[in-house]
N, CA, C, O and the ligand as a Tripos MOL2 file, in Angstrom:
@<TRIPOS>MOLECULE
protein
  245   243    62     0     0
PROTEIN
NO_CHARGES

@<TRIPOS>ATOM
      1 N         -37.5970  -36.3490 -111.5670 N.3       1 MET1
      2 CA        -36.2620  -35.7500 -111.6420 C.3       1 MET1
      3 C         -35.8140  -35.5740 -113.0940 C.2       1 MET1
      4 O         -34.9620  -34.7390 -113.3960 O.2       1 MET1
      5 N         -36.3860  -36.3550 -113.9640 N.am      2 LEU2
      6 CA        -36.0430  -36.2010 -115.3640 C.3       2 LEU2
      7 C         -36.4420  -34.8270 -115.8680 C.2       2 LEU2
      8 O         -35.7560  -34.2330 -116.6990 O.2       2 LEU2
      9 N         -37.5620  -34.3280 -115.3540 N.am      3 THR3
     10 CA        -38.0500  -33.0300 -115.8070 C.3       3 THR3
     11 C         -37.0770  -31.9280 -115.4430 C.2       3 THR3
     12 O         -36.7860  -31.0570 -116.2630 O.2       3 THR3
     13 N         -36.5670  -31.9570 -114.2070 N.am      4 ARG4
     14 CA        -35.6700  -30.8860 -113.7920 C.3       4 ARG4
     15 C         -34.3520  -30.9550 -114.5540 C.2       4 ARG4
     16 O         -33.8000  -29.9230 -114.9360 O.2       4 ARG4
     17 N         -33.8570  -32.1400 -114.7730 N.am      5 THR5
     18 CA        -32.6200  -32.2800 -115.5250 C.3       5 THR5
     19 C         -32.7950  -31.7350 -116.9310 C.2       5 THR5
     20 O         -31.9030  -31.0840 -117.4750 O.2       5 THR5
     21 N         -33.9330  -32.0020 -117.4990 N.am      6 TYR6
     22 CA        -34.2210  -31.5100 -118.8390 C.3       6 TYR6
     23 C         -34.2300  -29.9900 -118.8500 C.2       6 TYR6
     24 O         -33.6360  -29.3640 -119.7280 O.2       6 TYR6
     25 N         -34.9080  -29.3990 -117.8720 N.am      7 HIS7
     26 CA        -34.9990  -27.9440 -117.8320 C.3       7 HIS7
     27 C         -33.6400  -27.3080 -117.5870 C.2       7 HIS7
     28 O         -33.3350  -26.2610 -118.1590 O.2       7 HIS7
     29 N         -32.8270  -27.9220 -116.7500 N.am      8 SER8
     30 CA        -31.5210  -27.3540 -116.4390 C.3       8 SER8
     31 C         -30.6730  -27.2070 -117.6890 C.2       8 SER8
     32 O         -29.8840  -26.2690 -117.8050 O.2       8 SER8
     33 N         -30.8320  -28.1200 -118.6100 N.am      9 SER9
     34 CA        -30.0080  -28.0830 -119.8080 C.3       9 SER9
     35 C         -30.6080  -27.1870 -120.8820 C.2       9 SER9
     36 O         -29.9040  -26.7370 -121.7870 O.2       9 SER9
     37 N         -31.8910  -26.9300 -120.7840 N.am     10 VAL10
     38 CA        -32.5650  -26.1730 -121.8350 C.3      10 VAL10
     39 C         -32.7570  -24.7120 -121.4380 C.2      10 VAL10
     40 O         -32.4840  -23.8030 -122.2220 O.2      10 VAL10
     41 N         -33.2310  -24.5010 -120.2100 N.am     11 VAL11
     42 CA        -33.5070  -23.1400 -119.7520 C.3      11 VAL11
     43 C         -32.2070  -22.4330 -119.4040 C.2      11 VAL11
     44 O         -31.2350  -23.0750 -119.0050 O.2      11 VAL11
     45 N         -32.1840  -21.1070 -119.5540 N.am     12 GLY12
     46 CA        -30.9850  -20.3360 -119.2520 C.3      12 GLY12
     47 C         -30.6590  -20.3170 -117.7750 C.2      12 GLY12
     48 O         -31.4850  -20.6960 -116.9440 O.2      12 GLY12
     49 N         -29.4380  -19.8700 -117.4420 N.am     13 ARG13
     50 CA        -28.9760  -19.8880 -116.0630 C.3      13 ARG13
     51 C         -29.8550  -19.0410 -115.1520 C.2      13 ARG13
     52 O         -30.2580  -19.5010 -114.0840 O.2      13 ARG13
     53 N         -30.1540  -17.8310 -115.5510 N.am     14 SER14
     54 CA        -30.9100  -16.9410 -114.6790 C.3      14 SER14
     55 C         -32.2820  -17.5190 -114.3560 C.2      14 SER14
     56 O         -32.7520  -17.4080 -113.2240 O.2      14 SER14
     57 N         -32.9070  -18.1170 -115.3170 N.am     15 ALA15
     58 CA        -34.2140  -18.7200 -115.0830 C.3      15 ALA15
     59 C         -34.0950  -19.8850 -114.1140 C.2      15 ALA15
     60 O         -34.9710  -20.0990 -113.2760 O.2      15 ALA15
     61 N         -33.0190  -20.6270 -114.2330 N.am     16 SER16
     62 CA        -32.7900  -21.7610 -113.3470 C.3      16 SER16
     63 C         -32.5810  -21.2840 -111.9220 C.2      16 SER16
     64 O         -33.1140  -21.8750 -110.9830 O.2      16 SER16
     65 N         -31.8110  -20.2220 -111.7540 N.am     17 ILE17
     66 CA        -31.5410  -19.6820 -110.4210 C.3      17 ILE17
     67 C         -32.8220  -19.1220 -109.8150 C.2      17 ILE17
     68 O         -33.0920  -19.3300 -108.6320 O.2      17 ILE17
     69 N         -33.6060  -18.4180 -110.6110 N.am     18 ARG18
     70 CA        -34.8490  -17.8670 -110.0880 C.3      18 ARG18
     71 C         -35.7570  -18.9640 -109.5590 C.2      18 ARG18
     72 O         -36.3830  -18.8110 -108.5100 O.2      18 ARG18
     73 N         -35.8260  -20.0570 -110.2800 N.am     19 ARG19
     74 CA        -36.7020  -21.1360 -109.8760 C.3      19 ARG19
     75 C         -36.2020  -21.7700 -108.5610 C.2      19 ARG19
     76 O         -37.0030  -22.1160 -107.6920 O.2      19 ARG19
     77 N         -34.8920  -21.9150 -108.4290 N.am     20 MET20
     78 CA        -34.3500  -22.5520 -107.2380 C.3      20 MET20
     79 C         -34.5220  -21.6700 -106.0040 C.2      20 MET20
     80 O         -34.6330  -22.1920 -104.8940 O.2      20 MET20
     81 N         -34.5470  -20.3430 -106.1690 N.am     21 ARG21
     82 CA        -34.6950  -19.4520 -105.0170 C.3      21 ARG21
     83 C         -36.0430  -19.6310 -104.3530 C.2      21 ARG21
     84 O         -36.2020  -19.3210 -103.1720 O.2      21 ARG21
     85 N         -37.0060  -20.1240 -105.0900 N.am     22 ARG22
     86 CA        -38.3330  -20.3070 -104.4960 C.3      22 ARG22
     87 C         -38.4130  -21.6090 -103.7030 C.2      22 ARG22
     88 O         -39.3790  -21.8350 -102.9750 O.2      22 ARG22
     89 N         -37.4170  -22.4500 -103.8410 N.am     23 ARG23
     90 CA        -37.4420  -23.7340 -103.1440 C.3      23 ARG23
     91 C         -36.9800  -23.5630 -101.7050 C.2      23 ARG23
     92 O         -36.0220  -22.8340 -101.4470 O.2      23 ARG23
     93 N         -37.6360  -24.2140 -100.7800 N.am     24 SER24
     94 CA        -37.3190  -24.0550  -99.3680 C.3      24 SER24
     95 C         -35.9100  -24.5500  -99.0550 C.2      24 SER24
     96 O         -35.2740  -24.0550  -98.1240 O.2      24 SER24
     97 N         -35.4260  -25.5040  -99.8080 N.am     25 MET25
     98 CA        -34.1230  -26.0850  -99.5260 C.3      25 MET25
     99 C         -32.9890  -25.2660 -100.1350 C.2      25 MET25
    100 O         -31.8170  -25.6040  -99.9700 O.2      25 MET25
    101 N         -33.3310  -24.2090 -100.8240 N.am     26 ALA26
    102 CA        -32.3110  -23.4400 -101.5460 C.3      26 ALA26
    103 C         -31.3050  -22.7910 -100.6090 C.2      26 ALA26
    104 O         -30.1460  -22.6170 -100.9870 O.2      26 ALA26
    105 N         -31.7080  -22.4340  -99.4150 N.am     27 THR27
    106 CA        -30.8030  -21.7080  -98.5170 C.3      27 THR27
    107 C         -29.5750  -22.5340  -98.1750 C.2      27 THR27
    108 O         -28.4730  -21.9920  -98.0970 O.2      27 THR27
    109 N         -29.7400  -23.8180  -97.9730 N.am     28 ARG28
    110 CA        -28.5690  -24.6230  -97.6350 C.3      28 ARG28
    111 C         -27.7580  -24.9930  -98.8620 C.2      28 ARG28
    112 O         -26.6990  -25.6110  -98.7500 O.2      28 ARG28
    113 N         -28.2480  -24.6210 -100.0220 N.am     29 LEU29
    114 CA        -27.5160  -24.9010 -101.2480 C.3      29 LEU29
    115 C         -26.9320  -23.6260 -101.8410 C.2      29 LEU29
    116 O         -26.5730  -23.5820 -103.0170 O.2      29 LEU29
    117 N         -26.8420  -22.5880 -101.0080 N.am     30 TYR30
    118 CA        -26.2520  -21.3470 -101.4790 C.3      30 TYR30
    119 C         -24.7510  -21.5340 -101.6550 C.2      30 TYR30
    120 O         -24.0880  -22.0590 -100.7610 O.2      30 TYR30
    121 N         -24.2110  -21.1170 -102.7780 N.am     31 CYS31
    122 CA        -22.8230  -21.4380 -103.1240 C.3      31 CYS31
    123 C         -21.8090  -20.7150 -102.2240 C.2      31 CYS31
    124 O         -21.0980  -21.3590 -101.4520 O.2      31 CYS31
    125 N         -21.7420  -19.3810 -102.3220 N.am     32 ARG32
    126 CA        -20.8280  -18.5550 -101.5170 C.3      32 ARG32
    127 C         -19.3490  -18.7910 -101.8200 C.2      32 ARG32
    128 O         -18.4900  -18.1830 -101.1810 O.2      32 ARG32
    129 N         -19.0370  -19.6510 -102.7710 N.am     33 THR33
    130 CA        -17.6380  -19.9090 -103.0790 C.3      33 THR33
    131 C         -16.9970  -18.6860 -103.7150 C.2      33 THR33
    132 O         -17.4240  -18.2490 -104.7840 O.2      33 THR33
    133 N         -15.9790  -18.1300 -103.0720 N.am     34 ASN34
    134 CA        -15.2830  -16.9450 -103.5890 C.3      34 ASN34
    135 C         -16.2670  -15.8200 -103.9030 C.2      34 ASN34
    136 O         -16.1130  -15.1090 -104.8960 O.2      34 ASN34
    137 N         -17.2790  -15.6650 -103.0480 N.am     35 GLY35
    138 CA        -18.2490  -14.5900 -103.2430 C.3      35 GLY35
    139 C         -19.3010  -14.8960 -104.2850 C.2      35 GLY35
    140 O         -20.0670  -14.0120 -104.6670 O.2      35 GLY35
    141 N         -19.3520  -16.1110 -104.7450 N.am     36 CYS36
    142 CA        -20.3540  -16.4970 -105.7340 C.3      36 CYS36
    143 C         -21.7420  -16.3820 -105.1150 C.2      36 CYS36
    144 O         -21.9650  -16.8400 -103.9940 O.2      36 CYS36
    145 N         -22.6610  -15.7770 -105.8360 N.am     37 THR37
    146 CA        -24.0020  -15.5480 -105.3030 C.3      37 THR37
    147 C         -25.0290  -16.4430 -105.9650 C.2      37 THR37
    148 O         -26.2090  -16.1000 -106.0270 O.2      37 THR37
    149 N         -24.5920  -17.5790 -106.4560 N.am     38 SER38
    150 CA        -25.5140  -18.4970 -107.1190 C.3      38 SER38
    151 C         -25.9370  -19.6160 -106.1630 C.2      38 SER38
    152 O         -25.4070  -19.7490 -105.0600 O.2      38 SER38
    153 N         -26.8830  -20.3960 -106.6080 N.am     39 PHE39
    154 CA        -27.3130  -21.5550 -105.8340 C.3      39 PHE39
    155 C         -26.8610  -22.8350 -106.5250 C.2      39 PHE39
    156 O         -26.8230  -22.9180 -107.7530 O.2      39 PHE39
    157 N         -26.5250  -23.8150 -105.7220 N.am     40 LEU40
    158 CA        -26.1140  -25.0950 -106.2770 C.3      40 LEU40
    159 C         -27.3180  -25.8360 -106.8360 C.2      40 LEU40
    160 O         -28.4350  -25.7090 -106.3350 O.2      40 LEU40
    161 N         -27.0710  -26.6000 -107.8680 N.am     41 GLU41
    162 CA        -28.1300  -27.4340 -108.4310 C.3      41 GLU41
    163 C         -28.0020  -28.8330 -107.8470 C.2      41 GLU41
    164 O         -26.9750  -29.4950 -107.9950 O.2      41 GLU41
    165 N         -29.0570  -29.2680 -107.1870 N.am     42 LEU42
    166 CA        -29.0320  -30.5820 -106.5490 C.3      42 LEU42
    167 C         -29.1560  -31.6930 -107.5840 C.2      42 LEU42
    168 O         -30.0060  -31.6510 -108.4740 O.2      42 LEU42
    169 N         -28.2840  -32.6870 -107.4410 N.am     43 GLN43
    170 CA        -28.3280  -33.8300 -108.3430 C.3      43 GLN43
    171 C         -28.5400  -35.0850 -107.5050 C.2      43 GLN43
    172 O         -27.5730  -35.6980 -107.0530 O.2      43 GLN43
    173 N         -29.7910  -35.4720 -107.2950 N.am     44 PRO44
    174 CA        -30.1250  -36.6110 -106.4290 C.3      44 PRO44
    175 C         -29.4700  -37.9090 -106.8670 C.2      44 PRO44
    176 O         -29.1820  -38.7610 -106.0260 O.2      44 PRO44
    177 N         -29.2310  -38.0810 -108.1340 N.am     45 GLU45
    178 CA        -28.6690  -39.3330 -108.6400 C.3      45 GLU45
    179 C         -27.2640  -39.5710 -108.0840 C.2      45 GLU45
    180 O         -26.8820  -40.7110 -107.8210 O.2      45 GLU45
    181 N         -26.5050  -38.5020 -107.9090 N.am     46 THR46
    182 CA        -25.1190  -38.6340 -107.4710 C.3      46 THR46
    183 C         -24.8900  -38.0810 -106.0740 C.2      46 THR46
    184 O         -23.7640  -38.1080 -105.5770 O.2      46 THR46
    185 N         -25.9600  -37.5720 -105.4230 N.am     47 ALA47
    186 CA        -25.8370  -36.9720 -104.0880 C.3      47 ALA47
    187 C         -24.8490  -35.8180 -104.0940 C.2      47 ALA47
    188 O         -24.1290  -35.5970 -103.1200 O.2      47 ALA47
    189 N         -24.8210  -35.0950 -105.1870 N.am     48 LEU48
    190 CA        -23.9460  -33.9370 -105.2950 C.3      48 LEU48
    191 C         -24.7690  -32.6980 -105.6200 C.2      48 LEU48
    192 O         -25.8300  -32.7710 -106.2400 O.2      48 LEU48
    193 N         -24.2410  -31.5600 -105.1810 N.am     49 ALA49
    194 CA        -24.8500  -30.2900 -105.5550 C.3      49 ALA49
    195 C         -23.7980  -29.4920 -106.3100 C.2      49 ALA49
    196 O         -22.6950  -29.2850 -105.8050 O.2      49 ALA49
    197 N         -24.1250  -29.0490 -107.5020 N.am     50 VAL50
    198 CA        -23.1530  -28.3910 -108.3670 C.3      50 VAL50
    199 C         -23.5760  -26.9610 -108.6580 C.2      50 VAL50
    200 O         -24.7390  -26.7000 -108.9670 O.2      50 VAL50
    201 N         -22.6270  -26.0370 -108.5590 N.am     51 CYS51
    202 CA        -22.9090  -24.6530 -108.9000 C.3      51 CYS51
    203 C         -22.7980  -24.4770 -110.4150 C.2      51 CYS51
    204 O         -21.7480  -24.7690 -110.9890 O.2      51 CYS51
    205 N         -23.8550  -24.0090 -111.0670 N.am     52 PRO52
    206 CA        -23.8270  -23.8450 -112.5180 C.3      52 PRO52
    207 C         -22.9630  -22.6780 -112.9630 C.2      52 PRO52
    208 O         -22.6370  -22.5680 -114.1450 O.2      52 PRO52
    209 N         -22.5830  -21.7980 -112.0280 N.am     53 VAL53
    210 CA        -21.8110  -20.6050 -112.3870 C.3      53 VAL53
    211 C         -20.3160  -20.8360 -112.2330 C.2      53 VAL53
    212 O         -19.5600  -20.6360 -113.1830 O.2      53 VAL53
    213 N         -19.8750  -21.2590 -111.0370 N.am     54 CYS54
    214 CA        -18.4390  -21.4020 -110.7970 C.3      54 CYS54
    215 C         -17.9860  -22.8570 -110.8420 C.2      54 CYS54
    216 O         -16.7860  -23.1340 -110.8500 O.2      54 CYS54
    217 N         -18.9440  -23.7910 -110.8730 N.am     55 GLY55
    218 CA        -18.5740  -25.1970 -110.9940 C.3      55 GLY55
    219 C         -18.2670  -25.8750 -109.6740 C.2      55 GLY55
    220 O         -17.8360  -27.0280 -109.6560 O.2      55 GLY55
    221 N         -18.4820  -25.1730 -108.5640 N.am     56 TYR56
    222 CA        -18.2180  -25.7680 -107.2680 C.3      56 TYR56
    223 C         -19.1500  -26.9590 -107.0240 C.2      56 TYR56
    224 O         -20.3420  -26.8930 -107.3230 O.2      56 TYR56
    225 N         -18.5960  -28.0470 -106.4770 N.am     57 THR57
    226 CA        -19.3870  -29.2380 -106.2120 C.3      57 THR57
    227 C         -19.3600  -29.5590 -104.7300 C.2      57 THR57
    228 O         -18.2960  -29.6070 -104.1110 O.2      57 THR57
    229 N         -20.5330  -29.7760 -104.1690 N.am     58 ARG58
    230 CA        -20.6290  -30.0790 -102.7410 C.3      58 ARG58
    231 C         -21.2250  -31.4630 -102.5430 C.2      58 ARG58
    232 O         -22.2460  -31.8120 -103.1360 O.2      58 ARG58
    233 N         -20.5670  -32.2390 -101.6980 N.am     59 GLN59
    234 CA        -21.0820  -33.5850 -101.3880 C.3      59 GLN59
    235 C         -22.2030  -33.4790 -100.3670 C.2      59 GLN59
    236 O         -22.0580  -32.8230  -99.3360 O.2      59 GLN59
    237 N         -23.3030  -34.1210 -100.6560 N.am     60 LEU60
    238 CA        -24.4260  -34.1250  -99.7270 C.3      60 LEU60
    239 C         -24.4310  -35.4180  -98.9310 C.2      60 LEU60
    240 O         -23.8020  -36.4030  -99.3180 O.2      60 LEU60
    241 N         -25.1360  -35.4060  -97.8320 N.am     61 ASP61
    242 CA        -25.2070  -36.6030  -96.9960 C.3      61 ASP61
    243 C         -26.0780  -37.6640  -97.6450 C.2      61 ASP61
    244 O         -26.2550  -38.7460  -97.0840 O.2      61 ASP61
    245 ZN        -20.7950  -20.8050 -107.3510 Zn       62 ZN62
@<TRIPOS>BOND
     1     1     2 1
     2     2     3 1
     3     3     4 2
     4     3     5 am
     5     5     6 1
     6     6     7 1
     7     7     8 2
     8     7     9 am
     9     9    10 1
    10    10    11 1
    11    11    12 2
    12    11    13 am
    13    13    14 1
    14    14    15 1
    15    15    16 2
    16    15    17 am
    17    17    18 1
    18    18    19 1
    19    19    20 2
    20    19    21 am
    21    21    22 1
    22    22    23 1
    23    23    24 2
    24    23    25 am
    25    25    26 1
    26    26    27 1
    27    27    28 2
    28    27    29 am
    29    29    30 1
    30    30    31 1
    31    31    32 2
    32    31    33 am
    33    33    34 1
    34    34    35 1
    35    35    36 2
    36    35    37 am
    37    37    38 1
    38    38    39 1
    39    39    40 2
    40    39    41 am
    41    41    42 1
    42    42    43 1
    43    43    44 2
    44    43    45 am
    45    45    46 1
    46    46    47 1
    47    47    48 2
    48    47    49 am
    49    49    50 1
    50    50    51 1
    51    51    52 2
    52    51    53 am
    53    53    54 1
    54    54    55 1
    55    55    56 2
    56    55    57 am
    57    57    58 1
    58    58    59 1
    59    59    60 2
    60    59    61 am
    61    61    62 1
    62    62    63 1
    63    63    64 2
    64    63    65 am
    65    65    66 1
    66    66    67 1
    67    67    68 2
    68    67    69 am
    69    69    70 1
    70    70    71 1
    71    71    72 2
    72    71    73 am
    73    73    74 1
    74    74    75 1
    75    75    76 2
    76    75    77 am
    77    77    78 1
    78    78    79 1
    79    79    80 2
    80    79    81 am
    81    81    82 1
    82    82    83 1
    83    83    84 2
    84    83    85 am
    85    85    86 1
    86    86    87 1
    87    87    88 2
    88    87    89 am
    89    89    90 1
    90    90    91 1
    91    91    92 2
    92    91    93 am
    93    93    94 1
    94    94    95 1
    95    95    96 2
    96    95    97 am
    97    97    98 1
    98    98    99 1
    99    99   100 2
   100    99   101 am
   101   101   102 1
   102   102   103 1
   103   103   104 2
   104   103   105 am
   105   105   106 1
   106   106   107 1
   107   107   108 2
   108   107   109 am
   109   109   110 1
   110   110   111 1
   111   111   112 2
   112   111   113 am
   113   113   114 1
   114   114   115 1
   115   115   116 2
   116   115   117 am
   117   117   118 1
   118   118   119 1
   119   119   120 2
   120   119   121 am
   121   121   122 1
   122   122   123 1
   123   123   124 2
   124   123   125 am
   125   125   126 1
   126   126   127 1
   127   127   128 2
   128   127   129 am
   129   129   130 1
   130   130   131 1
   131   131   132 2
   132   131   133 am
   133   133   134 1
   134   134   135 1
   135   135   136 2
   136   135   137 am
   137   137   138 1
   138   138   139 1
   139   139   140 2
   140   139   141 am
   141   141   142 1
   142   142   143 1
   143   143   144 2
   144   143   145 am
   145   145   146 1
   146   146   147 1
   147   147   148 2
   148   147   149 am
   149   149   150 1
   150   150   151 1
   151   151   152 2
   152   151   153 am
   153   153   154 1
   154   154   155 1
   155   155   156 2
   156   155   157 am
   157   157   158 1
   158   158   159 1
   159   159   160 2
   160   159   161 am
   161   161   162 1
   162   162   163 1
   163   163   164 2
   164   163   165 am
   165   165   166 1
   166   166   167 1
   167   167   168 2
   168   167   169 am
   169   169   170 1
   170   170   171 1
   171   171   172 2
   172   171   173 am
   173   173   174 1
   174   174   175 1
   175   175   176 2
   176   175   177 am
   177   177   178 1
   178   178   179 1
   179   179   180 2
   180   179   181 am
   181   181   182 1
   182   182   183 1
   183   183   184 2
   184   183   185 am
   185   185   186 1
   186   186   187 1
   187   187   188 2
   188   187   189 am
   189   189   190 1
   190   190   191 1
   191   191   192 2
   192   191   193 am
   193   193   194 1
   194   194   195 1
   195   195   196 2
   196   195   197 am
   197   197   198 1
   198   198   199 1
   199   199   200 2
   200   199   201 am
   201   201   202 1
   202   202   203 1
   203   203   204 2
   204   203   205 am
   205   205   206 1
   206   206   207 1
   207   207   208 2
   208   207   209 am
   209   209   210 1
   210   210   211 1
   211   211   212 2
   212   211   213 am
   213   213   214 1
   214   214   215 1
   215   215   216 2
   216   215   217 am
   217   217   218 1
   218   218   219 1
   219   219   220 2
   220   219   221 am
   221   221   222 1
   222   222   223 1
   223   223   224 2
   224   223   225 am
   225   225   226 1
   226   226   227 1
   227   227   228 2
   228   227   229 am
   229   229   230 1
   230   230   231 1
   231   231   232 2
   232   231   233 am
   233   233   234 1
   234   234   235 1
   235   235   236 2
   236   235   237 am
   237   237   238 1
   238   238   239 1
   239   239   240 2
   240   239   241 am
   241   241   242 1
   242   242   243 1
   243   243   244 2
@<TRIPOS>SUBSTRUCTURE
     1 MET1         2 RESIDUE 1 A MET
     2 LEU2         6 RESIDUE 1 A LEU
     3 THR3        10 RESIDUE 1 A THR
     4 ARG4        14 RESIDUE 1 A ARG
     5 THR5        18 RESIDUE 1 A THR
     6 TYR6        22 RESIDUE 1 A TYR
     7 HIS7        26 RESIDUE 1 A HIS
     8 SER8        30 RESIDUE 1 A SER
     9 SER9        34 RESIDUE 1 A SER
    10 VAL10       38 RESIDUE 1 A VAL
    11 VAL11       42 RESIDUE 1 A VAL
    12 GLY12       46 RESIDUE 1 A GLY
    13 ARG13       50 RESIDUE 1 A ARG
    14 SER14       54 RESIDUE 1 A SER
    15 ALA15       58 RESIDUE 1 A ALA
    16 SER16       62 RESIDUE 1 A SER
    17 ILE17       66 RESIDUE 1 A ILE
    18 ARG18       70 RESIDUE 1 A ARG
    19 ARG19       74 RESIDUE 1 A ARG
    20 MET20       78 RESIDUE 1 A MET
    21 ARG21       82 RESIDUE 1 A ARG
    22 ARG22       86 RESIDUE 1 A ARG
    23 ARG23       90 RESIDUE 1 A ARG
    24 SER24       94 RESIDUE 1 A SER
    25 MET25       98 RESIDUE 1 A MET
    26 ALA26      102 RESIDUE 1 A ALA
    27 THR27      106 RESIDUE 1 A THR
    28 ARG28      110 RESIDUE 1 A ARG
    29 LEU29      114 RESIDUE 1 A LEU
    30 TYR30      118 RESIDUE 1 A TYR
    31 CYS31      122 RESIDUE 1 A CYS
    32 ARG32      126 RESIDUE 1 A ARG
    33 THR33      130 RESIDUE 1 A THR
    34 ASN34      134 RESIDUE 1 A ASN
    35 GLY35      138 RESIDUE 1 A GLY
    36 CYS36      142 RESIDUE 1 A CYS
    37 THR37      146 RESIDUE 1 A THR
    38 SER38      150 RESIDUE 1 A SER
    39 PHE39      154 RESIDUE 1 A PHE
    40 LEU40      158 RESIDUE 1 A LEU
    41 GLU41      162 RESIDUE 1 A GLU
    42 LEU42      166 RESIDUE 1 A LEU
    43 GLN43      170 RESIDUE 1 A GLN
    44 PRO44      174 RESIDUE 1 A PRO
    45 GLU45      178 RESIDUE 1 A GLU
    46 THR46      182 RESIDUE 1 A THR
    47 ALA47      186 RESIDUE 1 A ALA
    48 LEU48      190 RESIDUE 1 A LEU
    49 ALA49      194 RESIDUE 1 A ALA
    50 VAL50      198 RESIDUE 1 A VAL
    51 CYS51      202 RESIDUE 1 A CYS
    52 PRO52      206 RESIDUE 1 A PRO
    53 VAL53      210 RESIDUE 1 A VAL
    54 CYS54      214 RESIDUE 1 A CYS
    55 GLY55      218 RESIDUE 1 A GLY
    56 TYR56      222 RESIDUE 1 A TYR
    57 THR57      226 RESIDUE 1 A THR
    58 ARG58      230 RESIDUE 1 A ARG
    59 GLN59      234 RESIDUE 1 A GLN
    60 LEU60      238 RESIDUE 1 A LEU
    61 ASP61      242 RESIDUE 1 A ASP
    62 ZN62       245 GROUP 0 **** ****
């Protein structure tokens, strides 16, 4: 998980979104907040998923 956190801070947003779209779990992490078309970034440490574009945060189980 350290690797992904590192990449999230270094790689640009579009590259991050492209990578997440290939993940099977990406569909349930689709933001949709106010028409936002980005995917949430999963943060296993805090059980939260955060949208890098609009800042929306979703609590995971
Ligand atoms: Zn969003």
